[in-house]
C-alpha positions, 0 to 999 in steps of 0.5 A: 243700588249696591256697588256689588250689583253695579260692578258685577257685569263689568268684572272680567272672567278669571284667569284662563277662562278669558279665551275659551269662555269669551262668548259665554261671558259676553252673553252673561254680560249682556244678560247682566246689563239687561237685568240691571236696566230692568232693576233701574227702570223698576225703581222708577215705575211711575217715570218709566210708565209715563215715558212708555205712554208715548210709545204705546199711543204712537204704536197703537195709532200707527197700527190703527191708521194702517188697519183703516187703510188696509180695510179701505183697500180691501173694500175697493178691491171687493167693489171692483170684483162685484161691479166689474172691471169692464163696465161703462156707464153713460149718464145723461146730464139733465137741463137746468131750465127750459131755455137750456133744454131748448138750446140743446134740442136745436142740435141734440135729441138727448140720450135715447134709444137710438144712442142705445142701438148705435152703442150696442152696434159700434162699441167693441166687445159689448157683452150686455147693455141696458137702458136706464130710467130713474125717478123719485116716486110721487107718493109710495105705499107702504110709506117709508119712514125715511126718504123715498127710494129711487125707482129704476126702469131697466132691462134684465141684463142690468142685473148681470152688468152690475152683479146684483145678487138675489136674497130671495125670489128672482129678477124680472126676465125677458117675458116680463120685459116684453109684456110690460109686467108690473113687477119689481125687485127691491134693494135690501135697504128699500125692502126693510124700509117699505116691508120690514124684515118679514117676507116680501115676495108676492106683496104689492107696492103702489107708486105713481098710481100703479100697483107693482108686485114684488118678485125678488129681493136683492142682497146688500150690494157694494155702492158704485161711485159715479153710478148716476146717483142711484143707491143700488140698495135703496132702489126699486127695480122695474122692467123699463117697458112697464116704467115707460107706460105706467109711470109718470115722472114729474121732472121728465120735462127737463130730462132726456128720454133715457137717464143712462145706458149701462154697458158690460164689455167682454173680459178681453176688451180695452175699457179705455179704448171702448170709452173713447169710442163711446164718447166719439159716437155720442159727440157725433150723434149729439153734435158736440152738445155736452149733455152726457157723461161717460163714466169708467167705474174702474178708473173711478175706483182707482182714483178712489184707491189713490185718495185712500192711500194719500189719506192713509199716509197722512194719518200714519204721518200724524200718528208717527208724531206720537212716536217722535214725541215718545222718542223725545220723552225717552231721551229726556228721561235717560238724560235725567237719569244720567245726571242722577246716576253720575256718581254711580257712573264714576264708581263703575269707571273707577272699578274697571268699567269701560266707556262701552259698558256705560254706553251699553247700560244706558242704551239698553234702558232706553231700548227696553222702554221702547220695546215694552211700550211697543209691545203694549202698543201693539195690543192697544192698536189691535183693540183700537182698530176693532173699536173703530170698526165697531163704532164707525162701521168701517172695515179694518184689517190688522196684518203682520206687516203693519204690526212689524212696521210699528213695532220696528219703528218703536224699537228704532226710536229707542235706539236713536233717541237713547244713543245721545244720552248714553254717549253723554254718560260714557264721556263723563270723566271718572274723577269728575263723576266721583266729585259730583254731588 
């Protein structure tokens, strides 16, 4: 680079324009330093590009991890909204052997209809309540290509408790329940497995030697953790009255009369207090036998959200290491540049450039690398989040906050890791710099 190109920005404005033109001269000086930094970096294209890669990957990884975390939080919020903040699930714990079942029966009758009536009467603010029976059918026609779906025997209120949404047809009603009608509603996954993608209403299924008419098909539902193991989408729903009289369960010998009781509380109810009341009632009626579990879905979802936050923080911390490595790369390249341009520094100092001018020149170069790498990294991060969503089927959300955080950190890394080499360059003595070979 010619001495004139290097020295230009450091020359003071002439004569009487010093005071009046100081702001304009200052801006011209900074613009000149920026142009000079760009020229110096462009002269070493490969080195600059390799140095910027650390910032590109670091910013992209941070944005991608934050997008995964934001998507997981959004899914949790949607699940809470669909499944309800005021639900309680009482799940039976089946015995593992005949001996254990006999020990239990000396004190506890297991989860049954009497518990259903007591909970409905004594738990405060019960809005809807449904008993639940679950079973894997012994053979199914049409035969699915994968595992057999779960069969659930419930009452019509179950649909309101869990916010089940219909894609077509209807859910069975009180008339079907009273008559023990052999009708069923299919979850979205079960419908595709059994009847394909065509119409399902009015068709028949056969399991456990009984024929069932399809009256409804559900939309895709959010899966509720701790819901007794049943997948809401891969399930066949029947009236519990028909289930009890028409279905034989091969595993019923070790199970309680009911597999669960699902409760929806009023909007003003205290879910924690209601859960404590339900546990106290069942501990009393079961005489302290631990053959049931009371699940609060809102608490499970809150715990899931905490786990997701921890996972996101860990992943972001791992991704941030790429930014740290990128910063070290910037420091390394600027230090090497200082050694290569020691004679140029001596010429600038000998012709009037101050230490501040030298420091600013090299600091602008490091910030320019991190700024450019961060800008490209933002695009890479957005593309990465979309690729993850497409390949893994995870919902990802890129918001302005994650972009601002990742880009701001990348620029800060450029300033922090570029400051030391710039100060080293500014401290070089002009005489020693001119003698340097």
